[in-house]
N, C-alpha and C positions, 0 to 999 in steps of 0.2 A: 280407584275402584277396580280395575284389571290389571293392576301394577304388576303382579306376579306372573301374568300370562304373555309377557314378551310383547310382540307385535299385534297380539290380538284386541287389545285396546284401540290402537289405531285403525284396525279393520273395522270395530264397531263405530267408531266416528265417520268412517268413509261410507259405511252402510247407511247411516242416519242422513248424511248428506246427500247419497244417492237417493233416498227417499223423499228428502225435501226437494230436491230437483225434480223428481218425477212428478211430485205434487204441483209444483210451479209450473212444469210444462204443460201439465192437463188444463191448469188455470189459463196459461197463455194460449193454447190451443182454442179455449172457450173465447177468450177475447179477441182473438184472430177471426171469428166466424162473425162477431158483432161489429168490427171495424169495416167501414165501408170506404173503398177508393172508387175514383171515376177516371176513366180513361176516355180520351176523346180524339176525333180526327176530323180534317175538313173544316178546321177553324171553329170547332164545337158544333158542326151539323150533325154529326153522331156521336153520341156519348154512350158508353158502356158503364154499368156500375157492377162492382164485384166486391166480395169479402176480401179481406186480406189473406185469406186462405185459398183465393184464387176462384171461388165459386161465382159465376156469373149470375147477378140477380136482377138485371134490368137492362133496357136498351131504349134509348130515346133517339129517333129520327126526325129531323126536321123535314115537313112535308114539301118543302120547295125543291129538294133533290129528286123526287120522284117523278122522274121522265123516263119514258120508256126506252128511249134511244140511249140513255145512260145508265142502264141497269149494271153493266160491269163496273162503272166508276162507284156506284151505291154499294155494290157488293165489296169492293175494295175498302171504301170507308169503314164499313161495319167491321170487316176483319180487322183494320188497322185501330180501329176504337177498342175492339176486345183485346188485342195483343197490348195496346197501352195500358189497359186496365189490368191485365195479367201480369205485366211488367211492374206496374206500381205495387200491385198485391204482394209480388216476390219481394220488393224492396222493403215495403213495410214490415212484412213477416220477418226479414232479416234483421231490421233495426229493433223490433220487439225481442227477438231472441238474444241480439246482442245486450239489451238491458237486462234480461234475465240472467245471462251468464257473466255479467261484469263482476259479481261479488263471489263467484266460484272459484276464483284463483286459476281458470283453464288459461292456457296459452293464447295469446291473440290470434285471430283468424280460424280458431278450431271450429270445424263444421260438426254439429250435432244433427242427428238424423230426426225427422219427423215422422 
């Protein structure tokens, strides 16, 4: 098709692949906002729900931990559950990105920006 134009044929192919990747990345971002992960702490006494994009969407706290003298413990459990959910969200996001980039021929471990 572009045989007489030297490397421009390859450039057109690269541009097409880049557009395809951009479309797939947008689809993946949408999917990540629908995937829910749950982080927990205190053996499940506190649970935090987040999307795979890391957006906190809910918090469940077992009422048994509401004791005025244990306020700091409750705060620590809440933070731990949120951090757990965010960690799981980041890992899920990395896993989904790895699935997307498998067929692109990129070097293993190459990080793509979001």
